KELO-54660 format. One record per residue: residue in one letter; x, y, z of N, C-alpha, C, CB in turn. Coordinates in pm, whole numbers, padded with zeros to 5 digits, always signed. Atoms other than C-alpha are relative to their C-alpha. Glycine has a CB too. Layout:
% KELO-54660
AXYZXYZXYZXYZ ...
END
This chain:
% KELO-54660
C+00063+00115+00066+00861-00961-01337-00130+00043-00069-00028-00112+00102 S+00125-00047+00060+00529-00782-01400+00027+00078-00128-00077+00087+00099 L-00035-00076+00119+00701-00546-01646+00039-00093-00113+00113+00098+00030 R-00040+00096+00103+00859-00837-01830-00121-00074-00055+00100-00100+00057 L+00120+00068+00045+00523-01012-01843-00079+00088-00096-00088-00041+00119 A+00074-00091+00088+00353-00705-01992+00070+00015-00135-00015+00138+00067 E-00074-00011+00126+00629-00668-02251-00015-00126-00083+00149+00027+00027 A+00015+00126+00072+00605-01037-02340-00138-00013-00061+00028-00118+00092 Q+00136+00008+00052+00228-01012-02379-00018+00091-00121-00101+00038+00109 R+00009-00090+00116+00262-00712-02612+00071-00060-00120+00060+00137+00034 A-00074+00062+00110+00526-00892-02817-00077-00117-00060+00137-00046+00047 Q+00076+00115+00047+00310-01205-02836-00121+00045-00080-00044-00087+00118 A+00114-00053+00076+00010-01000-02949+00044+00048-00137-00067+00115+00077 G-00052-00043+00129+00223-00847-03222+00030-00116-00092+00123+00082+00019 V-00030+00119+00080+00345-01187-03339-00129-00063-00051+00080-00102+00083 A+00127+00060+00041-00012-01320-03344-00066+00081-00111-00096-00011+00120 G+00058-00084+00104-00129-01023-03549+00069-00017-00135+00004+00144+00041 W-00074+00020+00124+00147-01060-03808-00024-00139-00057+00149+00022+00023 F+00025+00136+00047+00086-01435-03825-00136-00007-00070+00006-00100+00117 D+00133+00002+00062-00285-01384-03896+00001+00072-00135-00104+00064+00094 L-00008-00073+00126-00204-01127-04163+00071-00083-00106+00073+00133+00020 A-00073+00083+00096+00051-01357-04325-00083-00118-00047+00131-00050+00062 Q+00083+00114+00038-00192-01649-04318-00109+00043-00098-00063-00063+00126 A+00105-00048+00091-00471-01445-04479+00057+00032-00137-00069+00123+00059 T-00063-00033+00129-00233-01319-04747+00035-00126-00077+00126+00084+00023 A-00038+00125+00065-00103-01669-04818-00121-00073-00056+00075-00090+00097 L+00121+00065+00048-00454-01806-04847-00051+00066-00127-00109+00002+00109 G+00047-00071+00119-00553-01535-05093+00088-00023-00120-00008+00146+00029 V-00093+00020+00112-00240-01571-05305-00010-00142-00054+00144+00028+00045 A+00008+00139+00044-00267-01951-05312-00128-00025-00079+00006-00094+00120 G+00126+00020+00071-00632-01940-05413+00001+00061-00139-00112+00057+00080 V-00005-00067+00131-00578-01688-05693+00095-00071-00094+00041+00146+00016 A-00098+00069+00084-00267-01867-05821-00054-00132-00053+00129-00024+00078 A+00056+00128+00043-00444-02202-05829-00107+00020-00106-00057-00077+00120 L+00104-00028+00099-00738-02052-06017+00061+00035-00136-00090+00113+00048 L-00063-00041+00126-00512-01892-06278+00069-00116-00070+00100+00112+00026 L-00073+00111+00060-00299-02202-06329-00092-00109-00052+00096-00059+00101 A+00091+00108+00039-00596-02439-06352-00113+00047-00090-00057-00066+00124 A+00109-00053+00083-00821-02210-06557-00016-00071-00133+00022+00147-00024 P+00017+00070+00129-00744-02386-06889-00072-00133+00012+00133-00022-00063 A+00063+00130-00018-00877-02710-06742-00150+00010+00022+00063-00073+00118 G+00144-00015-00021-01223-02564-06687-00033+00053+00138-00070-00132-00022 G+00041-00063-00125-01413-02386-06414-00006-00092+00121-00131+00060-00019 P+00010+00087-00118-01500-02680-06184+00135-00047+00051-00086-00119-00033 L-00131+00050-00042-01146-02819-06183+00084+00113+00059+00072-00065-00118 A-00075-00114-00053-00997-02473-06129-00045+00034+00142-00018+00123-00091 A+00051-00028-00135-01224-02415-05830+00048-00105+00100-00153+00004-00002 L-00046+00108-00087-01127-02755-05688+00148+00019+00035-00022-00136-00066 C-00143-00022-00025-00756-02674-05725+00021+00116+00098+00073+00028-00133 A-00011-00114-00091-00803-02339-05554-00036-00040+00142-00090+00115-00046 L+00042+00046-00132-00988-02505-05267+00108-00087+00064-00131-00078-00009 A-00105+00087-00053-00714-02767-05230+00119+00081+00049+00045-00100-00107 A-00114-00083-00041-00444-02499-05215-00029+00073+00130+00033+00102-00110 V+00037-00072-00121-00632-02300-04954-00003-00094+00121-00135+00068-00017 M+00009+00095-00111-00701-02609-04740+00138-00047+00044-00085-00120-00040 T-00136+00042-00036-00334-02712-04754+00066+00102+00091+00085-00021-00126 I-00060-00105-00083-00219-02378-04616-00071+00010+00134-00005+00136-00073 D+00076-00009-00124-00498-02368-04360+00033-00117+00093-00150+00004-00028 G-00033+00116-00082-00413-02720-04242+00137+00010+00064-00008-00124-00083 A-00135-00014-00055-00050-02627-04189+00011+00111+00104+00098+00025-00112 S-00010-00117-00088-00129-02313-03990+00014-00035+00148-00121+00087-00018 P-00021+00032-00142-00163-02485-03646+00145-00035+00032-00090-00114+00041 V-00140+00036-00023+00187-02629-03682+00087+00125+00001+00050-00099-00108 L-00078-00123+00006+00330-02293-03783-00027+00089+00121-00032+00076-00129 R+00033-00082-00116+00144-02119-03502+00069-00053+00126-00153+00005+00021 S-00066+00057-00117+00282-02363-03244+00149+00031+00000-00022-00152+00004 L-00141-00036+00008+00634-02297-03370+00022+00146+00039+00054-00025-00141 A-00012-00142-00034+00573-01924-03338-00016+00023+00150-00104+00081-00076 Q+00023-00017-00143+00462-01973-02977+00111-00056+00086-00130-00065+00038 R-00107+00059-00080+00776-02156-02872+00080+00107+00074+00093-00081-00089 S-00075-00106-00067+00953-01830-02795-00075+00052+00122+00028+00115-00097 A+00079-00046-00115+00665-01726-02568+00011-00099+00115-00147+00018-00040 V-00014+00102-00104+00692-02055-02380+00137+00011+00067-00020-00141-00058 R-00134-00013-00057+01067-02012-02337+00011+00124+00089+00105+00007-00111 E-00003-00122-00080+01020-01656-02212-00076-00019+00131-00060+00117-00079 A+00075+00027-00123+00755-01772-01963+00083-00084+00096-00132-00070-00031 G-00086+00082-00084+00994-02038-01836+00112+00081+00063+00059-00113-00081 A-00106-00085-00054+01268-01778-01794-00052+00087+00114+00060+00088-00111 R+00057-00083-00107+01037-01556-01588-00021-00084+00125-00133+00063-00044 L+00019+00086-00116+00951-01849-01363+00133-00034+00066-00072-00129-00040 D-00131+00031-00056+01318-01937-01322+00053+00117+00083+00100-00034-00112 D-00045-00118-00074+01390-01580-01212-00075+00015+00132-00017+00125-00084 M+00084-00025-00116+01102-01574-00966+00006-00114+00101-00143+00021-00043 L+00000+00117-00087+01117-01929-00826+00137-00063-00003-00109-00101-00042 P-00133+00060+00000+01465-02040-00724-00010-00151-00011+00076+00038+00125 A-00001+00145+00017+01557-02394-00816+00006-00067+00135+00119-00044-00087 P-00002+00068-00130+01487-02636-00529+00134-00068+00023-00112-00102+00009 T-00121+00072-00038+01781-02782-00345-00038-00127+00072+00093+00088+00087 E+00028+00128-00065+01812-03123-00189-00042+00020+00145+00121-00091-00006 E+00033-00023-00141+01778-02966+00155-00143+00046+00020+00094+00102+00059 E+00135-00051-00013+01436-02820+00082-00101-00113+00013-00036+00088-00119 E+00106+00098-00019+01141-03018+00209-00132+00074+00010+00026-00087+00125 V+00133-00057-00014+00771-02951+00185-00053-00039+00136-00096-00048-00115 V+00044+00026-00137+00679-02921+00551-00110+00099+00033+00119+00012+00100 V+00113-00086-00035+00341-02786+00654-00048-00039+00139-00115-00011-00104 H+00052+00029-00133+00231-02758+01015-00145-00044-00010+00014+00124+00092 A+00136+00053+00004-00093-02932+01100-00101+00113-00016-00030-00080+00127 A+00090-00115+00012-00266-02596+01145+00079+00125+00034-00126-00015+00094 P-00086-00114-00032-00017-02310+01118-00077+00130+00003+00114+00009-00100 S+00050-00136+00007-00099-01953+01199+00067+00070-00117+00024+00077+00134 I-00062-00081+00104-00030-01696+00931-00008+00146+00043-00068-00022-00139 A+00006-00144-00023+00037-01324+00935+00001+00068-00136+00119+00049+00089 L+00007-00076+00124-00061-01089+00655+00025+00146+00031-00138-00019-00070 L-00029-00142-00015+00102-00746+00644+00005+00042+00146-00102+00083-00074 G-00018-00030-00141+00184-00762+01013-00117-00036+00088+00028+00141+00015 V+00118+00037-00078-00159-00884+01122+00001-00150+00025-00131+00042-00073 Q-00006+00141-00035-00145-01216+01308-00138-00064-00010+00057-00018+00142 L+00127+00071+00020-00416-01466+01211+00017-00143+00049-00043+00002-00151 P-00012+00137-00051-00442-01779+01426-00067-00101-00093-00061-00010+00140 A+00060+00107+00080-00531-02112+01269-00152+00003+00016+00056-00139+00042 G+00146+00001-00002-00898-02127+01176-00065+00136-00016-00046-00060+00126 T+00054-00135+00018-00937-01750+01134-00061+00014-00139+00109+00107+00022 R+00059-00034+00130-01162-01624+00856+00023+00149-00024-00154-00036-00004 V-00033-00139+00027-01027-01303+00706-00036+00034-00144+00149+00028+00027 A+00036-00048+00134-01159-01105+00408+00093+00114-00039-00148+00046-00005 L-00076-00111+00058-00932-00891+00192-00098+00082-00083+00122-00051-00087 V+00101-00082+00067-01159-00607+00086+00065+00128-00050-00117+00032+00096 G-00051-00124+00057-01107-00295-00121-00043+00012-00144+00152+00007+00011 A+00040-00025+00138-01169-00141-00460+00084-00082-00096+00011+00148-00033 S-00075+00071+00103-01062-00315-00779+00127+00077-00033-00087-00020-00126 G-00126-00062+00038-00702-00251-00871+00090+00036+00115-00027+00120-00078 T-00083-00037-00115-00567-00211-00518+00103-00106+00036-00087+00027+00119 G-00107+00097-00020-00360-00529-00528-00035-00122+00082+00112+00067+00063 K+00037+00116-00082-00559-00797-00348+00046-00130-00064-00152-00003+00021 T-00042+00122+00068-00497-01065-00609+00151-00011-00005-00058-00005-00142 T-00145+00001+00001-00132-00966-00634+00053-00045+00135+00055+00138-00035 L-00039+00043-00134-00102-01009-00258-00018-00151+00016-00081+00074+00106 V+00026+00144-00007-00258-01355-00283+00106-00078-00078-00140-00032-00054 E-00098+00071+00083-00024-01459-00564+00140+00007+00062+00003+00058-00141 S-00128-00010-00070+00275-01334-00364+00005-00099+00115+00023+00142+00051 L+00007+00095-00111+00162-01544-00070+00026-00142-00048-00136+00008+00067 L-00017+00134+00055+00160-01852-00293+00135-00021-00068-00110-00028-00098 G-00127+00013+00069+00499-01781-00446-00012+00015-00150+00060-00131+00031 L+00018-00021+00143+00354-01698-00787+00051+00136-00044-00147-00014-00037 R-00062-00129+00025+00492-01345-00760+00105+00025+00108-00106+00115-00004 A-00101-00035-00100+00795-01205-00585-00065+00077+00114+00115+00083-00064 A+00057-00064-00117+00713-01093-00231+00106+00081+00073-00063-00104+00095 E-00089-00079-00084+00867-00823-00016+00011-00065+00137-00050+00145+00012 P-00011+00048-00138+01007-00932+00321-00100+00072+00090+00144+00019+00054 G+00099-00058-00090+00745-00877+00588-00141+00000-00053+00039+00136+00033 T+00135+00003+00056+00451-00920+00352-00088-00099+00073+00005-00033-00148 A+00078+00105-00065+00339-01242+00518+00093-00097+00070-00089-00075-00102 R-00074+00104-00072+00449-01516+00755-00089-00123+00011+00044+00049+00143 I+00069+00126-00022+00354-01881+00786+00071-00072+00113-00004-00089-00130 A-00059+00066-00117+00412-02049+01122+00123+00076+00048+00037-00147-00034 E-00103-00089-00052+00626-01752+01230+00121+00015-00092+00046-00050+00132 R-00110-00015+00095+00853-01776+00922-00042+00095-00112+00043-00137-00058 D+00028-00090+00111+00872-01500+00664-00012-00081-00128+00109+00108-00013 I+00023+00082+00119+00740-01629+00332+00117+00005-00097-00126+00045-00071 T-00116-00005+00089+01053-01513+00152+00104-00105+00035+00063+00138+00003 A-00093+00104-00043+01241-01779+00351-00060-00139-00012+00043+00025+00143 I+00070+00129+00010+00989-02056+00276-00004-00041-00146-00144+00008+00060 P+00008+00046+00139+01015-02267-00043-00143+00012-00053+00050-00146-00013 P+00136-00012+00057+00718-02200-00277-00084-00127+00013+00010+00038-00144 P+00086+00119-00017+00605-02567-00265-00061-00009+00140+00080-00125-00028 T+00053+00003-00135+00567-02538+00112-00110+00104+00017+00111+00025+00102 R+00104-00103-00007+00371-02215+00076-00129-00051-00063+00046+00130-00070 R+00120+00044+00071+00135-02367-00177-00068-00118+00069+00034-00038-00144 A+00060+00113-00072+00086-02679+00035-00080+00047+00120+00108-00097+00044 T+00073-00053-00114-00052-02454+00308-00142+00041-00037+00073+00119+00059 F+00128-00057+00043-00347-02336+00098-00068-00085-00106+00022+00140-00053 G+00083+00047+00110-00630-02478-00105-00046+00123-00075-00121-00086+00051 W+00016-00128+00071-00642-02209-00373-00100-00011-00113+00135+00047-00054 A+00092-00013+00113-00926-02112-00604+00019+00141-00057-00150-00025+00043 P-00026-00132+00057-00809-01825-00830-00122+00056-00071+00116-00006-00096 Q+00110-00064+00073-01033-01580-01014-00032-00073-00129+00032+00146-00029 D+00017+00064+00131-00979-01745-01350+00071-00135+00003+00055+00090-00115 A-00062+00131-00014-00909-02107-01269-00001-00074-00133-00071-00083+00107 A-00010+00078+00124-00790-02325-01556-00063-00137+00021+00148-00014-00045 L+00058+00134+00000-00991-02637-01631+00056-00073-00121-00157+00005-00003 L-00058+00077+00109-00808-02896-01836-00108-00081-00071+00111-00091+00051 A+00092+00088+00072-00982-03101-02102-00005-00134+00071+00043-00018-00150 G+00014+00126-00072-01120-03405-01924-00138-00012+00058+00105-00010+00110 T+00128+00024-00065-01399-03526-01701-00009+00079+00129-00019-00149+00027 V+00017-00062-00131-01544-03388-01380+00096-00062+00100-00146-00015+00049 R-00090+00071-00091-01347-03653-01193+00146+00044-00021-00012-00153-00019 D-00137-00041+00029-01023-03556-01370+00031+00137+00061+00023+00005-00152 T-00020-00136-00051-01065-03192-01273+00010+00001+00152-00113+00092-00045 L-00001+00002-00146-01145-03263-00909+00123-00072+00054-00125-00067+00052 S-00114+00078-00048-00863-03515-00876+00129+00080+00002+00018-00123-00085 L-00118-00086-00007-00611-03239-00939+00017+00057+00140-00010+00113-00103 G-00009-00049-00137-00695-03121-00588+00047-00106+00096-00133+00051+00044 N-00040+00111-00089-00646-03462-00428-00018-00130-00076-00085+00000+00132 T+00007+00123+00079-00561-03775-00624-00051-00118+00081+00136-00033-00056 Q+00043+00111-00084-00654-03993-00327-00149+00006+00036+00082-00003+00126 A+00140-00017-00038-01011-03866-00296-00088-00103-00071-00048+00141-00033 G+00093+00096+00057-01279-04131-00348-00128+00068-00046-00032-00108+00101 D+00124-00055+00053-01622-04089-00501-00081+00075+00105-00085-00111-00060 A+00078-00065-00106-01784-04003-00168+00052+00141+00028+00003-00084+00129 A-00059-00132-00024-01540-03716-00113-00029+00095-00116+00152-00012+00022 L+00028-00084+00117-01595-03592-00468-00144+00052+00004+00024-00078-00129 W+00140-00043-00007-01972-03585-00424-00021+00099+00116-00092-00122+00018 D+00013-00092-00113-01931-03412-00086+00039+00143-00039+00087-00047+00118 V-00043-00136+00036-01735-03120-00231-00092+00059-00108+00146+00000-00050 L+00095-00051+00098-01975-03095-00524-00126+00052+00069-00037-00110-00102 A+00116-00048-00077-02259-03064-00273+00033+00131+00070-00044-00106+00103 D-00039-00122-00071-02063-02797-00085+00003+00122-00092+00135-00019+00063 V+00003-00113+00094-02052-02584-00401-00130+00003-00080+00120-00007-00096 A+00132+00004+00065-02414-02660-00499+00009-00043-00146-00067+00137+00009 L-00018+00048+00137-02303-02852-00807-00032-00149-00011+00143+00026-00047 D+00023+00144+00002-02396-03208-00710-00118-00037-00089-00023-00051+00140 E+00116+00033+00082-02737-03199-00878+00031+00016-00149-00119+00088+00039 V-00038-00022+00140-02587-03062-01200+00079-00119-00052+00082+00130-00015 V-00084+00112+00043-02326-03338-01218-00080-00129-00002+00122-00015+00092 A+00082+00122-00004-02576-03607-01119-00090-00010-00122-00084-00003+00127 A+00087+00000+00119-02792-03503-01416+00077-00023-00129-00075+00130-00008 M-00080+00025+00120-02504-03548-01660-00004-00148-00036+00147+00045+00021 P+00013+00141+00044-02503-03871-01866+00090-00096+00076+00030-00010-00146 D-00095+00090-00064-02193-04016-01699+00042+00047+00138+00122-00016-00086 G-00031-00044-00135-02194-03836-01366+00140+00056+00012-00018-00115+00096 L-00136-00046-00022-01841-03786-01237+00089-00022-00121+00059-00071+00119 D-00082+00031+00117-01704-03934-01559-00050+00071-00126+00003-00150-00023 S+00050-00077+00115-01887-03686-01782+00110+00092-00053-00125+00082+00039 W-00100-00082+00066-01666-03505-02032-00044+00145+00002+00024-00048-00144 I+00037-00141-00009-01660-03128-01974+00066+00084-00109+00037+00056+00137 G-00061-00072+00111-01449-03033-02276+00120+00083+00042-00101+00089-00065 E-00118-00083-00027-01140-02818-02306-00043+00129+00068+00077+00030-00130 H+00032-00119-00081-01146-02537-02047-00142-00007+00056+00017+00127-00084 G+00135+00012-00054-01480-02676-01927-00105+00063-00086-00005+00060+00135 V+00087-00071+00093-01654-02551-02240-00145-00047+00008+00050-00016-00141 R+00137+00050-00009-01959-02771-02176-00073+00047+00125+00000-00151-00004 L+00062-00054-00121-02025-02596-01846-00023+00149-00016+00088-00028+00124 S+00020-00144-00002-02162-02251-01783+00114+00066+00078-00138+00037+00062 G-00105-00070-00073-01935-01983-01640-00009-00022+00150-00007+00148-00030 G+00018+00023-00143-02083-02023-01293+00033-00142+00040-00140+00032+00040 E-00032+00140-00030-02050-02400-01308+00150-00024-00002-00070-00093-00099 R-00147+00013+00005-01685-02374-01409+00063+00057+00127+00057+00070-00125 R-00055-00062-00120-01616-02140-01119-00023-00088+00122-00062+00139+00022 R+00030+00085-00117-01787-02371-00871+00078-00131-00005-00150-00029+00007 L-00080+00122+00010-01605-02676-01006+00143+00027+00046+00000-00054-00144 A-00134-00038-00047-01273-02496-00949+00001+00018+00151+00047+00129-00070 L+00010-00016-00145-01391-02409-00598-00003-00136+00069-00126+00081+00036 A+00004+00135-00056-01473-02774-00530+00138-00064-00003-00100-00087-00077 R-00136+00054+00009-01125-02869-00648+00088+00055+00113+00063+00035-00137 A-00077-00060-00110-00976-02625-00394-00039-00061+00134-00021+00152+00004 Y+00044+00062-00125-01187-02780-00118+00068-00134+00024-00151-00018-00002 L-00059+00134-00014-01027-03117-00188+00147+00003+00042-00013-00074-00130 V-00142-00008-00035-00673-02994-00129+00015-00018+00152+00063+00137-00046 P-00017+00023-00144-00559-03129+00211+00089+00107+00063+00060-00139+00026 A-00077-00113-00050-00446-02789+00337-00072+00064+00118+00024+00105-00112 P+00064-00059-00119-00508-02604+00666-00069+00133-00025+00102+00019+00106 W+00063-00127+00033-00616-02282+00491-00060-00006-00139+00101+00115+00010 L+00057-00022+00133-00847-02200+00202+00032+00143-00043-00154-00025-00001 L-00034-00130+00057-00744-01912-00023-00087+00020-00123+00153+00011-00035 L+00102-00010+00104-01040-01805-00237-00006+00141-00055-00138-00042+00056 D-00001-00130+00067-01031-01522-00490-00128+00015-00082+00126+00015-00091 E+00130-00025+00065-01380-01400-00589-00070-00132-00036+00020+00085-00126 P+00055+00132+00031-01530-01751-00559-00143+00000-00051+00007-00086+00120 T+00140-00001+00044-01890-01644-00625-00028+00110-00102-00092+00019+00121 E+00020-00104+00101-01835-01373-00885-00079-00057-00118+00136+00057-00048 G+00080+00044+00114-02100-01405-01156-00112-00095+00035+00087-00065-00098 L+00110+00089-00040-02331-01633-00956-00124+00082+00034+00042-00089+00120 D+00124-00067-00041-02695-01543-00903-00010-00003+00152-00124-00068-00064 A+00009-00019-00144-02799-01442-00553-00039-00129+00073-00100+00109+00032 V+00045+00123-00065-02974-01771-00472+00114-00100+00009-00120-00061-00075 T-00112+00095+00000-02679-01988-00574+00111+00048+00092+00053-00020-00143 E-00105-00053-00086-02437-01757-00396-00031-00025+00147+00018+00150-00024 R+00037+00026-00140-02630-01789-00069+00021-00146+00035-00145+00041+00026 R-00021+00143-00026-02620-02167-00101+00148-00031+00016-00060-00085-00114 V-00144+00025-00008-02247-02168-00167+00058+00057+00129+00072+00060-00123 A-00051-00063-00121-02180-01926+00119-00038-00078+00125-00052+00144+00010 G+00044+00076-00116-02388-02122+00366+00073-00132+00014-00147-00025-00008 R-00068+00129-00006-02225-02451+00275+00149+00017+00026-00021-00076-00131 L-00140-00027-00033-01878-02295+00289+00016+00022+00150+00052+00122-00078 S-00006-00024-00144-01949-02173+00642-00009-00132+00076-00113+00094+00043 A+00014+00130-00066-02063-02521+00742+00126-00084-00019-00122-00075-00054 R-00121+00078+00026-01757-02676+00579+00116+00047+00089+00040+00010-00148 L-00107-00053-00084-01518-02445+00764-00020-00041+00146+00007+00153-00011 A+00028+00042-00137-01689-02525+01093+00031-00148+00020-00146+00028+00036 R-00023+00145-00007-01658-02896+01015+00148-00035-00007-00075-00070-00112 T-00140+00036+00022-01295-02899+00900+00097+00078+00088+00035+00023-00144 G-00091-00082-00079-01149-02623+01117+00100+00077-00083+00073-00085+00097 Q-00093-00074+00086-00973-02471+00816-00015+00150+00019-00023-00037-00147 G+00006-00145+00005-00885-02105+00805-00039+00044-00140+00134+00061+00041 L+00044-00053+00129-01005-01881+00523+00060+00138-00023-00155+00008-00006 V-00040-00132+00049-00842-01596+00335-00083+00023-00126+00157+00009-00030 L+00099-00022+00105-01109-01451+00109+00019+00135-00066-00142-00011+00056 V+00007-00124+00077-01094-01192-00167-00138+00005-00063+00114+00008-00110 S+00135-00007+00054-01446-01080-00250-00057+00140+00016-00092-00103+00069 H+00076-00124-00009-01663-00780-00323-00145-00029+00040+00004+00076-00134 R+00139+00039-00021-01979-00975-00241-00031-00002+00150-00029-00138-00064 P+00033-00007-00143-02144-00894+00095-00031-00135+00062-00117+00091+00021 A+00035+00131-00056-02277-01248+00138+00123-00082+00035-00087-00077-00098 M-00123+00073-00027-01924-01387+00124+00082+00067+00110+00084-00013-00127 V-00077-00073-00102-01755-01115+00329-00060-00021+00138+00005+00150-00033 A+00067+00021-00128-02014-01176+00602+00044-00128+00069-00150-00003-00021 L-00049+00123-00061-01860-01520+00658+00122+00023+00088+00033-00102-00107 C-00130-00022-00063-01540-01363+00790-00013+00079+00130+00093+00074-00096 D-00001-00071-00126-01465-01247+01143+00106+00109+00005+00021-00096+00113 R-00100-00107+00011-01175-01024+01036-00003+00055-00142+00143-00051+00036 R-00009-00062+00132-01135-00780+00748+00131+00077-00009-00121+00094-00026 L-00122-00074+00028-00815-00648+00601-00028+00088-00120+00123-00096-00025 S+00037-00093+00106-00888-00337+00398+00124+00040-00079-00069+00125+00058 V-00111-00031+00089-00656-00294+00100-00038+00122-00081+00035-00122-00093 A+00035-00126+00065-00659+00066-00023+00125+00066-00054-00073+00094+00099 P-00118-00065+00058-00428+00271-00246+00052+00116+00084-00032+00049-00137 D-00040-00113-00084-00422+00560+00002-00055-00021+00140-00050+00134-00059 P+00053+00014-00136-00466+00581+00379-00142+00054+00007+00090+00073+00101 A+00139-00043-00012-00832+00606+00467-00051-00040+00137-00089-00062-00112 P+00054+00037-00130-01023+00609+00795-00089-00122-00010-00078+00116+00061 I+00081+00120-00004-01195+00288+00892-00132+00033+00067+00073-00116+00075 A+00131-00035-00055-01567+00325+00947-00094-00118+00003-00061+00112-00081 A+00088+00115+00009-01696-00029+00922-00015-00068+00135+00052-00100-00104 Q+00010+00075-00123-01624-00255+01217+00127+00020+00081-00024-00150-00029 P-00121-00015-00082-01383-00231+01512+00108-00101-00035-00036-00013+00145 T-00098+00103+00031-01215-00548+01391+00067+00021-00134-00064-00136+00003 D-00061-00025+00131-01134-00401+01049+00141+00053+00016-00086+00098-00081 I-00139-00042+00000-00769-00335+00965+00028+00065-00133+00097-00120+00027 A-00031-00068+00126-00633-00095+00704+00145-00024-00037-00029+00150+00010 W-00136+00017+00050-00326-00140+00487+00019+00086-00122+00030-00148-00034 Q-00034-00079+00117-00161+00096+00240+00106-00075-00079+00050+00143+00039 P-00097+00078+00076+00010-00107-00034+00112+00088-00053-00068-00072-00115 R-00114-00071+00054+00353-00011-00157+00026-00035-00145+00123-00028+00082 R-00036+00038+00137+00399-00210-00473-00108-00081-00069+00127-00078+00001 Y+00105+00077+00063+00082-00406-00532-00085+00091-00085-00086-00074+00104 S+00068-00090+00092-00102-00269-00830-00112-00065-00077+00097+00057-00095 R+00103+00068+00079-00345-00529-00963-00093-00073+00094+00062-00099-00101 D+00098+00071-00081-00664-00669-00820-00007-00143-00046-00138+00067-00009 
END
């Protein structure tokens, strides 16, 4: 699936490049042709005709671009169909109240805080995505409530975790819209609570419309750190027994990171949730009582007696 994705991305980049070249050529040809044809009518009118021709082609380009992207959408759907089997009527989303999990043979009771640590590129993010059913997983990679994840429907896997990925998508909408994706039943008090837990409550309170403030497509009206924390707050709202956080404080300044880390620790103590954390940041790793070291080659462990080492077989991306 990863190979197909890379091939599709290369093909899509090629299509985009040819489309841009064709658009630039068409704009130039249209402008020159309009100038030549309208030249007898005088300079001002010729310039106006050239501008109209260029604007017509430019206005049509989004429609043409969307048509060109249809094949990419179909290919993405095919990859998902291959990776995620179609649900059957017998499948149900069943999540234990507080299930234990096992990662790479290491048993983690409910409420455990474990950090996946290691150099970039060793496969930590790939492991996380496999756990969620976003990538194919090898048997024995992980277990939830004593069941191998390859035997668990992806919806059940995802219902076990409140997930905050490295590059979380923020849809065009308001703060409330974004947070409600985590839990549609959450009221204003719950929304403000999670915003406080990610040190974002004061920022949102200062916005003109508070929770109903428009953040733009992909959260363009927010800074990078604010977008990351808003995605983290959304994960907190998911009614799941485990949090699965991938570099949640990357890019934050030290002061803000300490606030987020301290409030996350307090939240975990309050809710009893478990934590699977991917992070290179010492302040975040310090929250965890277990560490699973992900390394490309076997290496001696020299950190803590509770550390565990794992040599990946097929994971290749951080």
